[in-house]
Steps between C-alpha positions, in 0.01 A plus 500: 500500500165321508263474206131426551306366199125438503285364218121517513222334307182702515162343570258451212303816440773738616449831321755740351389758758586261783846439354544876458419540871773247584746694285403831659537358848838347425623818332474686829709256701852619409427844645348344812756227574857623534656151490402447134809538278335404171136424424343380178166342420278432204260280310625197311549555127338162424799385294484142631225268620492431872639834616355686794295814447703755695841526668668716765878519545645688797861541617620567855836540671430211736239270651405764757412737215278239340331433836421871539344498151306181574356646821454860389142622562464655154625181334256298710218737401573452129501124550175499697305748288634447148680167464334247729149554353616402149787257551446135414862391544817655639856372478798678653871458551765705678864448410836657570704668226803725467 
């Protein structure tokens, strides 16, 4: 299995409506991308200084499944229309797990 974890920091001035648009866009991806095995996302709870603002965690059977997600047109649309306009910083990691 492959897990994909992304943490975002939003740009100054990002509005709650913009974050809601990100959430709405991401919420539609599991139905659109058959290689997703588990998919969770959400805003940071602000429990510790220095955290990111938002995280996405996605699980796949294999690297090929992650690549299909990465390249999927609907995923790319959400990135282009909802995420890229408000992101100040993005960090990601993909790792194998049992």
